[in-house]
C-alpha positions as CSV (number, residue, x, y, z in Angstrom):
1,M,-41.9,-25.1,-7.5
2,Q,-39.9,-28.6,-8.6
3,I,-36.8,-27.9,-10.6
4,T,-35.5,-31.4,-12.3
5,A,-32.2,-31.8,-14.2
6,G,-31.9,-33.0,-17.3
7,P,-31.4,-36.8,-18.2
8,L,-27.8,-36.8,-18.4
9,L,-27.0,-34.3,-15.2
10,Q,-29.6,-36.3,-13.2
11,S,-26.6,-39.1,-13.4
12,I,-23.8,-37.1,-12.6
13,N,-23.5,-37.3,-8.6
14,N,-19.9,-36.6,-8.8
15,P,-17.0,-36.2,-11.4
16,D,-16.5,-39.9,-11.7
17,D,-19.8,-40.1,-13.6
18,L,-19.1,-37.4,-15.8
19,K,-16.0,-39.4,-16.8
20,K,-18.3,-42.5,-17.9
21,L,-19.7,-40.5,-20.2
22,N,-18.7,-40.1,-23.9
23,R,-17.2,-37.0,-25.6
24,D,-19.8,-36.6,-27.8
25,Q,-22.3,-36.6,-24.8
26,L,-20.6,-33.3,-23.1
27,H,-22.4,-31.0,-25.3
28,Q,-25.5,-32.4,-24.4
29,V,-24.3,-32.2,-20.0
30,C,-23.3,-28.6,-20.6
31,D,-26.7,-27.6,-22.2
32,E,-28.2,-29.4,-19.6
33,L,-26.1,-27.7,-16.6
34,R,-26.6,-24.3,-18.1
35,Q,-30.4,-24.7,-18.2
36,F,-30.4,-25.8,-14.4
37,I,-28.4,-22.8,-13.3
38,V,-30.9,-20.9,-15.1
39,D,-34.0,-22.5,-13.4
40,V,-32.8,-22.5,-9.9
41,V,-31.5,-18.9,-9.6
42,S,-34.3,-17.7,-11.5
43,V,-36.3,-19.2,-8.7
44,H,-34.2,-18.9,-5.7
45,G,-31.7,-16.2,-6.5
46,G,-27.6,-15.8,-6.5
47,H,-24.9,-15.0,-8.8
48,F,-26.1,-15.8,-12.4
49,A,-24.3,-14.7,-15.7
50,A,-20.5,-15.5,-14.4
51,S,-21.3,-19.3,-14.0
52,L,-23.4,-19.6,-17.3
53,G,-20.2,-17.9,-19.0
54,V,-17.7,-21.0,-17.5
55,V,-20.2,-24.1,-17.8
56,E,-17.7,-25.7,-20.7
57,L,-15.0,-24.9,-18.4
58,S,-16.4,-26.7,-15.9
59,V,-17.2,-29.4,-17.4
60,A,-14.3,-29.9,-19.0
61,L,-12.4,-29.4,-15.8
62,H,-13.7,-32.6,-14.3
63,Y,-13.7,-34.4,-17.3
64,I,-10.1,-34.1,-17.7
65,Y,-8.7,-34.0,-14.3
66,N,-8.7,-36.2,-11.3
67,T,-10.5,-33.9,-9.0
68,P,-10.5,-33.8,-5.8
69,Y,-7.0,-35.2,-5.9
70,D,-6.0,-33.0,-8.6
71,Q,-6.6,-29.1,-7.0
72,L,-9.0,-27.0,-8.8
73,V,-9.2,-23.6,-7.5
74,W,-11.5,-20.8,-8.9
75,D,-11.0,-17.2,-8.4
76,V,-13.7,-15.1,-6.3
77,G,-16.2,-18.1,-6.9
78,H,-19.0,-16.0,-8.4
79,Q,-18.8,-18.7,-11.1
80,A,-18.3,-21.8,-9.4
81,Y,-22.5,-22.9,-9.6
82,G,-21.4,-25.8,-12.2
83,H,-18.9,-26.9,-10.4
84,K,-21.0,-27.3,-7.5
85,I,-23.5,-28.9,-9.4
86,L,-21.0,-31.1,-10.9
87,T,-19.7,-32.4,-7.4
88,G,-22.3,-33.8,-5.5
89,R,-24.3,-30.6,-4.8
90,R,-27.0,-30.8,-7.6
91,D,-30.1,-32.0,-5.6
92,N,-29.3,-29.4,-2.8
93,F,-28.4,-26.5,-4.9
94,V,-31.6,-24.8,-4.2
95,T,-30.3,-23.8,-0.7
96,N,-27.6,-21.8,-2.5
97,R,-27.0,-18.7,-0.1
98,K,-30.0,-19.6,1.7
99,Y,-29.8,-19.4,5.6
100,K,-28.0,-22.9,7.0
101,G,-27.5,-24.0,3.0
102,L,-24.9,-24.0,0.5
103,S,-22.7,-20.9,0.4
104,G,-22.6,-19.1,-2.8
105,F,-18.9,-19.6,-2.8
106,P,-16.4,-22.9,-2.7
107,K,-15.8,-23.3,1.1
108,R,-13.6,-25.9,2.6
109,S,-15.8,-27.3,5.1
110,E,-18.6,-28.2,2.5
111,S,-16.9,-30.2,-0.2
112,I,-13.9,-31.9,-0.5
113,Y,-13.5,-30.5,-4.2
114,D,-14.0,-26.9,-2.8
115,T,-10.0,-27.0,-2.2
116,F,-9.9,-23.1,-1.5
117,G,-12.6,-21.1,0.3
118,V,-12.7,-17.7,-2.0
119,G,-14.9,-14.8,-2.1
120,H,-12.4,-12.1,-2.8
121,S,-10.5,-11.8,-6.4
122,S,-7.0,-12.6,-7.5
123,T,-6.3,-15.3,-4.7
124,S,-6.4,-18.1,-7.0
125,I,-2.7,-18.4,-8.4
126,S,-1.1,-18.0,-5.3
127,A,-3.2,-20.5,-3.7
128,A,-2.7,-23.1,-6.7
129,L,1.1,-22.4,-6.4
130,G,1.4,-23.4,-2.8
131,M,-0.8,-26.2,-3.5
132,A,1.8,-27.5,-6.6
133,M,4.6,-26.4,-4.5
134,A,3.5,-28.8,-1.7
135,A,2.7,-32.0,-4.3
136,K,6.6,-31.6,-5.7
137,Y,7.9,-31.4,-2.1
138,K,6.1,-34.3,-1.1
139,G,6.5,-36.2,-4.6
140,E,3.0,-36.2,-5.9
141,N,1.9,-36.5,-9.1
142,R,-0.9,-33.7,-8.3
143,K,-2.0,-31.2,-10.6
144,S,-3.0,-27.6,-9.6
145,V,-5.2,-25.7,-11.8
146,A,-6.1,-22.0,-10.9
147,V,-9.4,-20.0,-13.3
148,I,-9.1,-16.5,-12.8
149,G,-11.0,-13.9,-14.6
150,D,-9.3,-11.0,-16.5
151,G,-10.8,-8.7,-14.3
152,S,-9.1,-10.4,-11.0
153,M,-6.1,-10.4,-13.4
154,T,-5.5,-6.5,-12.7
155,A,-4.9,-6.9,-9.0
156,G,-1.2,-6.5,-8.0
157,M,-1.5,-10.1,-5.9
158,A,-2.3,-12.0,-9.4
159,F,0.9,-10.3,-10.7
160,E,3.1,-10.9,-7.7
161,A,1.6,-14.8,-7.9
162,M,2.7,-15.1,-11.6
163,N,6.1,-13.9,-11.3
164,H,6.6,-16.4,-8.4
165,A,5.0,-18.8,-10.6
166,G,7.4,-18.6,-13.7
167,V,10.7,-19.5,-11.4
168,A,8.9,-21.8,-8.8
169,D,9.4,-24.7,-11.2
170,S,6.0,-26.2,-10.1
171,D,3.3,-28.0,-12.1
172,V,0.5,-25.2,-12.0
173,L,-2.0,-24.4,-14.7
174,I,-3.5,-21.2,-14.9
175,I,-6.5,-20.8,-17.1
176,L,-7.2,-17.0,-17.9
177,N,-11.0,-16.8,-18.0
178,D,-11.4,-13.5,-20.5
179,N,-14.6,-12.4,-21.2
180,C,-14.1,-8.3,-20.4
181,M,-15.7,-8.4,-17.6
182,S,-15.6,-8.6,-13.4
183,I,-18.8,-7.4,-12.2
184,D,-18.8,-4.0,-14.2
185,P,-16.6,-4.0,-17.2
186,N,-13.1,-4.2,-17.1
187,V,-10.8,-1.4,-17.5
188,G,-7.2,-0.3,-17.8
189,A,-4.1,-1.4,-19.8
190,L,-4.3,-5.2,-19.2
191,K,-7.9,-5.1,-21.1
192,E,-6.7,-3.6,-24.2
193,Y,-3.6,-6.1,-24.3
194,L,-6.0,-9.3,-23.7
195,T,-8.4,-7.8,-26.4
196,D,-5.5,-7.2,-29.0
197,I,-4.4,-11.1,-28.4
198,S,-7.8,-12.6,-28.4
199,T,-8.8,-10.6,-31.6
200,S,-5.4,-10.3,-33.8
201,P,-6.3,-12.2,-37.3
202,T,-2.6,-12.8,-38.0
203,Y,-1.9,-14.4,-34.5
204,N,-5.0,-16.3,-34.6
205,K,-4.5,-17.7,-38.0
206,V,-1.0,-18.5,-37.8
207,R,-1.7,-20.2,-34.5
208,D,-4.3,-22.4,-35.7
209,E,-2.3,-23.4,-38.6
210,V,0.8,-24.5,-36.2
211,W,-1.7,-26.1,-34.1
212,N,-3.1,-28.6,-37.0
213,L,0.3,-29.0,-38.4
214,M,1.7,-30.2,-34.6
215,G,-1.2,-32.2,-34.1
216,K,-2.3,-29.5,-31.3
217,L,0.6,-31.1,-29.2
218,P,3.6,-29.3,-28.1
219,L,5.8,-31.8,-29.8
220,G,3.9,-33.1,-32.6
221,K,4.1,-36.4,-33.9
222,N,6.5,-35.6,-36.9
223,F,8.3,-32.9,-34.8
224,S,11.6,-33.3,-33.3
225,K,11.7,-31.1,-30.3
226,G,14.1,-28.7,-31.8
227,M,12.2,-28.0,-34.7
228,A,8.9,-27.6,-32.4
229,S,10.7,-25.4,-30.0
230,K,11.8,-23.2,-33.3
231,L,8.3,-23.4,-34.5
232,E,6.7,-22.0,-31.5
233,A,9.5,-19.4,-31.0
234,G,9.0,-18.2,-34.7
235,L,5.2,-17.9,-34.0
236,K,5.5,-16.0,-30.6
237,G,7.9,-13.6,-32.2
238,M,6.1,-13.2,-35.3
239,V,3.2,-11.9,-33.2
240,S,4.9,-10.5,-30.1
241,K,1.7,-9.0,-28.6
242,S,0.6,-12.8,-27.9
243,S,2.8,-14.0,-25.2
244,N,5.0,-11.1,-24.3
245,L,3.7,-10.5,-21.1
246,F,3.3,-13.9,-19.9
247,E,6.2,-15.4,-21.6
248,S,8.3,-12.8,-19.9
249,L,7.2,-14.2,-16.7
250,K,8.4,-17.7,-17.8
251,L,4.8,-18.9,-17.7
252,R,4.2,-21.1,-21.2
253,Y,1.2,-19.4,-23.0
254,F,-1.3,-21.1,-24.8
255,G,-4.4,-19.5,-26.4
256,P,-6.6,-17.7,-26.9
257,I,-9.2,-20.7,-27.5
258,D,-12.8,-20.6,-27.7
259,G,-14.0,-21.3,-24.3
260,H,-17.6,-22.3,-25.2
261,N,-16.3,-25.0,-27.4
262,I,-16.2,-28.0,-25.4
263,T,-14.3,-30.3,-27.5
264,K,-11.4,-27.8,-27.8
265,L,-11.4,-27.7,-24.4
266,V,-11.1,-31.4,-23.3
267,D,-8.5,-31.8,-26.4
268,T,-6.4,-29.0,-24.8
269,L,-6.8,-29.5,-21.4
270,K,-5.8,-33.4,-22.2
271,D,-2.8,-32.0,-23.7
272,L,-1.8,-29.4,-21.1
273,R,-2.1,-32.0,-18.7
274,E,0.7,-33.7,-19.7
275,I,3.2,-30.6,-20.1
276,P,5.3,-30.1,-16.7
277,G,5.8,-26.4,-15.2
278,P,4.2,-23.0,-15.4
279,K,1.8,-22.6,-18.0
280,L,-1.2,-20.6,-18.9
281,L,-4.4,-21.1,-21.0
282,H,-6.2,-18.1,-22.0
283,I,-9.6,-18.9,-22.8
284,V,-12.6,-16.0,-24.4
285,T,-15.5,-16.8,-23.3
286,V,-19.4,-14.6,-23.0
287,K,-20.4,-13.9,-19.4
288,G,-24.0,-14.9,-19.3
289,K,-23.6,-17.4,-22.1
290,G,-26.5,-19.3,-23.5
291,Y,-29.3,-16.4,-21.6
292,S,-29.8,-13.7,-24.3
293,L,-30.5,-11.1,-21.7
294,A,-27.4,-11.5,-19.6
295,E,-25.4,-11.6,-22.6
296,K,-26.1,-8.3,-23.7
297,D,-26.7,-6.7,-20.4
298,Q,-23.8,-8.6,-18.2
299,T,-23.8,-5.9,-15.1
300,K,-27.4,-6.1,-14.7
301,W,-27.2,-10.0,-14.9
302,H,-24.8,-10.6,-12.5
303,A,-26.8,-11.4,-9.6
304,P,-30.2,-10.1,-10.6
305,G,-32.3,-11.6,-8.1
306,L,-35.6,-13.4,-9.0
307,F,-36.7,-13.5,-12.4
308,D,-39.0,-15.1,-14.9
309,K,-36.6,-16.7,-17.1
310,V,-38.9,-16.8,-20.0
311,T,-39.6,-13.0,-20.4
312,G,-36.8,-11.8,-18.4
313,E,-38.7,-9.5,-16.3
314,I,-37.1,-9.1,-12.8
315,Y,-39.3,-9.4,-9.9
316,K,-39.1,-6.1,-7.7
317,K,-40.3,-6.1,-4.1
318,K,-43.9,-5.2,-3.8
319,T,-44.8,-2.7,-1.1
320,D,-47.8,-0.4,-0.6
321,S,-45.7,2.4,1.1
322,P,-43.0,4.8,-0.5
323,Q,-39.4,2.8,-0.8
324,A,-36.1,4.2,1.4
325,P,-33.4,4.3,-0.8
326,K,-30.6,2.2,-0.8
327,Y,-27.7,3.8,1.1
328,Q,-25.2,3.2,-1.9
329,D,-27.5,5.4,-4.1
330,V,-27.7,8.1,-1.5
331,F,-24.2,8.4,-1.6
332,G,-24.0,8.2,-5.5
333,L,-26.6,10.7,-5.9
334,S,-25.2,12.9,-3.1
335,L,-21.4,13.1,-4.2
336,I,-22.8,14.6,-7.6
337,E,-24.9,17.6,-5.6
338,L,-21.4,18.0,-3.5
339,A,-19.0,17.5,-7.0
340,E,-21.2,20.5,-8.5
341,K,-20.8,22.5,-5.9
342,N,-17.0,21.9,-5.1
343,D,-14.7,21.4,-8.3
344,S,-12.1,19.7,-5.8
345,I,-14.2,16.6,-5.5
346,M,-13.0,13.5,-7.2
347,G,-14.2,10.1,-6.9
348,V,-12.6,6.7,-6.8
349,T,-13.5,3.3,-6.6
350,P,-12.0,-0.3,-7.3
351,A,-14.1,-2.2,-9.4
352,M,-17.6,-1.4,-8.2
353,P,-19.0,1.3,-10.0
354,S,-22.6,0.1,-10.1
355,G,-22.2,-1.6,-6.6
356,S,-21.0,1.4,-5.2
357,S,-23.4,4.1,-7.1
358,L,-20.2,5.6,-8.0
359,K,-21.2,5.2,-11.6
360,F,-23.6,8.4,-11.7
361,M,-20.7,10.4,-11.0
362,M,-18.5,8.5,-13.7
363,E,-21.7,8.9,-16.3
364,K,-22.1,13.0,-14.9
365,M,-18.5,13.7,-14.6
366,P,-16.2,11.2,-16.4
367,N,-13.1,13.3,-15.9
368,R,-13.5,13.3,-11.7
369,A,-14.8,9.8,-11.2
370,F,-12.6,6.8,-12.0
371,D,-12.7,3.2,-11.8
372,V,-9.6,1.7,-11.3
373,G,-10.3,-1.9,-11.3
374,I,-9.6,-4.5,-8.6
375,C,-6.8,-2.7,-7.3
376,E,-7.9,-1.6,-3.7
377,Q,-4.2,-0.9,-2.5
378,H,-3.8,1.4,-5.6
379,A,-7.2,3.1,-5.3
380,V,-6.3,4.2,-1.7
381,T,-2.7,5.4,-2.6
382,L,-4.1,7.2,-5.9
383,S,-6.4,8.7,-3.5
384,A,-3.7,10.1,-1.3
385,G,-1.6,11.3,-4.2
386,L,-4.7,13.2,-5.1
387,A,-5.4,14.9,-2.2
388,T,-1.6,16.3,-1.8
389,Q,-2.6,18.5,-4.7
390,G,-5.8,19.7,-3.2
391,M,-8.1,17.3,-4.1
392,R,-10.7,15.9,-1.9
393,V,-11.4,12.4,-2.9
394,F,-14.4,10.1,-1.9
395,C,-12.6,6.6,-2.0
396,N,-15.7,4.2,-2.0
397,I,-14.6,0.4,-1.0
398,Y,-16.7,-2.2,0.8
399,S,-16.1,-2.6,4.3
400,S,-14.5,-6.0,3.5
401,F,-12.3,-5.0,0.7
402,I,-10.7,-2.0,2.6
403,Q,-9.0,-4.4,4.4
404,R,-6.8,-5.5,1.4
405,G,-5.6,-1.5,1.4
406,Y,-5.1,-1.4,5.3
407,D,-1.2,-0.6,5.0
408,Q,-1.9,2.0,2.4
409,V,-4.8,3.4,4.7
410,V,-2.1,3.7,7.5
411,H,1.0,4.6,5.6
412,D,0.1,6.8,2.8
413,V,-3.2,8.5,4.3
414,A,-3.1,8.5,8.1
415,I,0.6,9.1,8.6
416,Q,0.3,12.1,6.2
417,K,-2.6,13.3,7.6
418,L,-4.5,13.5,3.9
419,P,-7.8,14.3,3.9
420,V,-9.0,11.3,1.6
421,V,-12.9,10.2,2.3
422,F,-13.3,6.6,2.9
423,C,-17.0,5.7,2.2
424,L,-17.2,2.3,3.3
425,D,-20.2,0.2,2.0
426,R,-21.7,-2.7,2.7
427,A,-20.3,-2.4,6.4
428,G,-21.9,-4.8,8.8
429,L,-23.4,-8.0,8.1
430,V,-24.1,-8.0,4.1
431,G,-26.5,-10.9,3.7
432,E,-26.2,-14.2,1.4
433,D,-22.7,-13.2,0.3
434,G,-21.5,-14.5,3.8
435,P,-18.3,-14.2,6.1
436,T,-16.0,-13.3,2.9
437,H,-17.9,-10.3,2.4
438,H,-19.1,-9.2,5.9
439,G,-17.9,-6.0,6.8
440,C,-17.2,-7.0,10.4
441,Y,-13.8,-5.5,11.2
442,D,-13.5,-1.9,10.1
443,I,-14.3,-0.1,13.3
444,P,-11.5,-1.6,15.1
445,F,-8.9,-1.8,12.3
446,M,-9.6,1.8,11.6
447,R,-10.4,2.8,15.3
448,C,-6.3,2.2,16.3
449,I,-5.1,4.3,13.6
450,P,-4.4,8.0,14.9
451,N,-5.5,10.9,12.8
452,L,-8.6,9.1,11.4
453,V,-12.3,10.2,12.0
454,I,-14.8,7.3,12.2
455,S,-18.5,7.8,11.6
456,A,-21.5,6.2,10.8
457,P,-24.9,7.6,9.5
458,M,-28.3,6.5,11.2
459,N,-30.3,7.4,8.1
460,E,-29.7,8.7,4.7
461,Q,-29.8,12.3,6.3
462,E,-27.1,11.9,8.5
463,L,-25.1,10.2,5.5
464,R,-25.7,13.1,3.2
465,N,-24.6,15.7,6.2
466,L,-21.4,13.4,7.0
467,M,-20.5,13.7,3.5
468,Y,-21.0,17.2,3.6
469,T,-18.8,17.8,6.5
470,A,-16.0,15.4,5.4
471,Q,-15.4,17.7,1.8
472,L,-15.3,20.7,4.1
473,A,-11.8,22.6,3.6
474,S,-12.5,23.2,7.9
475,N,-11.7,19.0,7.7
476,Q,-8.0,18.3,7.8
477,S,-8.4,14.6,8.4
478,P,-8.8,11.9,6.5
479,F,-12.6,11.0,7.2
480,V,-14.0,7.4,7.6
481,I,-18.1,6.7,6.7
482,R,-19.3,3.2,6.8
483,Y,-23.1,2.4,6.1
484,P,-25.0,-0.9,5.5
485,R,-25.9,-2.8,2.3
486,G,-29.3,-2.0,1.5
487,E,-32.4,0.3,2.1
488,G,-32.2,3.0,4.8
489,V,-35.4,4.3,6.0
490,M,-36.2,7.6,4.8
491,P,-38.2,7.6,1.5
492,E,-37.9,11.6,1.6
493,W,-34.1,11.6,1.9
494,R,-33.2,14.8,-0.3
495,T,-32.7,17.3,2.6
496,P,-30.5,19.8,2.8
497,F,-27.2,19.7,3.4
498,E,-25.8,20.5,7.2
499,E,-22.1,20.8,8.6
500,L,-22.0,18.2,11.5
501,A,-19.8,18.8,14.7
502,I,-17.1,16.1,14.3
503,G,-16.8,13.9,16.9
504,K,-20.2,14.8,18.6
505,G,-23.0,12.4,18.9
506,R,-26.7,13.6,20.0
507,K,-29.3,12.7,22.5
508,L,-32.7,11.1,20.7
509,K,-34.4,10.6,23.6
510,D,-34.5,10.9,27.3
511,G,-34.9,8.2,29.9
512,K,-35.1,6.3,33.1
513,E,-32.7,4.0,34.9
514,I,-30.9,2.5,31.4
515,A,-29.5,4.0,28.3
516,I,-29.0,2.6,24.6
517,L,-25.8,4.0,22.9
518,S,-26.1,3.1,19.2
519,F,-23.6,3.6,16.2
520,G,-25.2,3.6,12.7
521,H,-27.8,2.4,11.2
522,P,-28.8,0.1,14.1
523,G,-30.1,3.0,15.9
524,N,-33.3,2.3,14.0
525,F,-33.4,-1.2,15.5
526,A,-33.0,0.6,19.1
527,Q,-35.7,2.8,18.1
528,A,-38.0,0.0,17.7
529,A,-36.9,-1.8,20.4
530,I,-38.1,1.5,22.6
531,R,-41.3,1.4,21.1
532,E,-41.7,-2.2,22.4
533,L,-40.2,-1.5,25.7
534,R,-42.5,1.0,26.7
535,T,-45.4,-1.1,26.3
536,Q,-44.0,-3.4,29.2
537,G,-43.0,-0.2,31.4
538,L,-39.5,0.3,30.7
539,D,-38.3,3.9,28.9
540,P,-34.7,3.4,27.9
541,A,-32.5,6.8,27.1
542,H,-31.2,6.9,23.4
543,Y,-28.0,7.9,22.3
544,D,-26.8,8.3,18.9
545,L,-23.0,8.5,18.8
546,R,-22.5,9.8,15.2
547,F,-18.6,9.1,15.8
548,V,-16.7,6.4,17.4
549,K,-13.3,8.3,17.1
550,P,-13.5,10.7,18.5
551,I,-16.1,9.9,20.6
552,D,-18.2,12.3,22.0
553,E,-16.9,12.6,25.7
554,E,-19.0,15.4,26.8
555,L,-21.9,13.3,25.8
556,L,-20.5,10.2,27.3
557,H,-20.1,12.0,30.7
558,E,-23.6,12.8,30.6
559,V,-24.7,9.1,30.1
560,F,-22.2,7.4,33.0
561,S,-23.4,10.1,35.3
562,K,-27.0,9.6,35.0
563,F,-27.3,5.7,34.3
564,S,-25.9,2.5,35.7
565,K,-27.0,0.0,33.2
566,I,-26.2,0.7,29.3
567,V,-26.7,-1.3,26.0
568,T,-24.3,-0.4,23.3
569,V,-25.3,-1.4,19.8
570,E,-23.2,-1.5,16.0
571,D,-23.1,-3.3,13.1
572,G,-19.7,-4.4,13.8
573,T,-17.8,-7.0,15.7
574,V,-18.0,-6.6,19.3
575,V,-14.1,-6.9,19.7
576,G,-12.2,-3.8,19.6
577,G,-15.3,-1.6,18.0
578,F,-18.0,0.6,19.1
579,G,-18.6,-1.0,22.4
580,S,-15.1,-1.2,23.6
581,A,-14.7,2.6,23.2
582,V,-17.2,3.2,25.4
583,L,-15.8,0.8,27.8
584,E,-12.5,2.1,27.5
585,F,-13.6,5.7,28.4
586,M,-15.7,4.3,31.3
587,N,-12.5,3.0,32.8
588,Q,-10.4,6.0,32.1
589,N,-12.7,8.3,33.7
590,H,-13.2,5.8,36.4
591,Y,-17.0,5.5,36.4
592,Q,-18.9,2.0,37.2
593,A,-21.8,0.8,35.3
594,E,-23.2,-2.7,34.0
595,V,-22.7,-2.4,30.2
596,K,-24.1,-5.0,27.8
597,I,-22.4,-4.9,24.0
598,L,-24.3,-6.1,21.2
599,G,-23.1,-6.5,17.8
600,I,-21.3,-9.3,15.6
601,P,-20.1,-11.9,18.3
602,D,-16.5,-13.2,18.2
603,R,-16.9,-16.1,15.5
604,L,-17.7,-16.1,11.8
605,I,-21.6,-15.5,10.4
606,E,-22.5,-17.7,7.7
607,H,-24.6,-16.5,5.4
608,G,-28.5,-15.5,5.2
609,T,-30.8,-12.7,4.7
610,P,-29.6,-9.9,7.0
611,K,-32.8,-9.9,8.7
612,E,-31.9,-13.3,9.8
613,L,-28.3,-12.8,10.5
614,H,-29.2,-10.2,12.9
615,R,-31.5,-12.0,14.6
616,E,-28.9,-14.6,14.9
617,C,-26.5,-12.0,16.2
618,A,-29.2,-10.6,18.5
619,Y,-28.7,-6.9,17.8
620,D,-32.0,-6.6,16.1
621,A,-35.1,-4.8,17.7
622,K,-36.0,-8.0,20.0
623,G,-32.1,-8.2,20.5
624,I,-32.0,-5.3,21.9
625,A,-35.1,-5.1,23.6
626,D,-33.9,-8.8,25.3
627,A,-30.8,-7.2,26.6
628,V,-32.5,-4.1,28.1
629,R,-35.1,-6.8,29.8
630,E,-32.2,-8.7,31.1
631,L,-30.6,-5.6,32.4
632,M,-33.6,-4.7,34.0
633,K,-34.9,-8.2,35.4
634,D,-34.7,-7.1,38.9
635,K,-37.2,-4.1,38.5
636,I,-39.5,-6.1,36.1
637,E,-39.7,-8.8,38.9
638,V,-40.4,-5.9,41.3
639,S,-43.2,-4.5,38.9
640,Q,-44.6,-8.0,38.5
641,F,-44.5,-8.6,42.2
642,S,-46.2,-5.3,42.9
643,N,-49.0,-6.0,40.6
């Protein structure tokens, strides 16, 4: 399907082209840009509602600021599609999030307009402040702008950066994009505070009158500096809620203003560009603006997949066979089953109730399941605090996000040996979100921490059993369960719960001469590889280890006693992971074997479908079969010669 941009958008190949347009034409540019995003995402997929909400802001920023000389940093990057389209990537935008195509997030190696690579929240203020401090040191008149959402603003890192920005005396503008959403609706006191600001009729009325009186400039044409300062102080004193938080951090506060009024945005940014020092502009927007269905259900339309842009029908995957559930849904629904039988069970997630499926428990047991906002560190230590009081907490965090709470895992959980259950969703290669979201590293960085149990299910039944085992009173250790994004393999997944012996694996198939050791979901790839290898006269054994810590030494003694050729398979980095644990055991016990470790190689893996990335990293069924054939090539050659 050919997707064509509108006439004005077609003429914009970079921000210099945008600046050639009259201000009156910017409304049409916004309309065309919004429609182009709808057209492309409906056919090719991607994040959706976030970028629609900042169309006017994207246009205004590139119209007023001298990008890329002026540094523009987008927090997270879900909302940067308009930015990408305006900065030379319009014609290639159909490749967004596709294998070998454009990244779904700003990426320094992709464009000089992407000043900072992002993907995780709350980094923009720190990065933009660093850029502003460097510009000041080098004597450059370079402006730095951070665009951050109210969801990202809840994270401690954002407050740390604002605390520094207020005293760094650097020329940085923080734009707070307030839409009451991250992926799910925002929670917490900051949300209430911003709502008070944006809805205060007294403040907004007085602010508008003063801004008009001052000619919309901080030092209006007819006012002395002293008079203007008194007016501003009087306004903020009369309606203290409007600025106390940010002004107390020594950030000059402006707003809130309508983030969909392109004329107002352009005028405001033009004024603020001339005001030196640290400042914050508060804009109010609607996530999904311009597409009514996305405005009404912003969580659903955050990244809806392919859809009919006219009817809003989201296309579902068509299959004739029963569909296996997503691992996240198995987690969410199984947790309710367990919680109904165990009053001590609670659930915690940092801003991902839909993505993790903790939403099921939050809806059914709102006093026992909590979204704490984008605060991974707090989520971990909150879980630890609950655990000290006898609660059995399932702390559900994406694998790539638990990195942000690593100190708390060590200091607050492991050292105290508190039985928090860490459910690491999106472990392994996650697909189109790319390297910022791949769950590559949790096995090595968790495996080196004392007191932790680390496990991975091969299927939905195993996930349920690991969850059941983790919440039993007999388990007194922190317990990690890692599982991948997407569907499992068992349409009939509601099996009875069964306690598993901690640290014990299982032999799935006996074999000859070579063994495959798998950890987690890739065991299913191994089974497919074995079916193929059997047709070629090879008969590998297959062991599912289940646990990488403690690892099943009894089972490994059996493996190394029987086999001199071994393939290990994991959905994680090959550096320090499951395969490394097997090599450590082999070395410590003085075995000798030829071991091939399959997993994520020691390099950054870009975006693509999981199937494409598993193939690239060579631990899909074909990759496993190829590794076995390589280790067994002498036998294959002899067999062929004999024939």
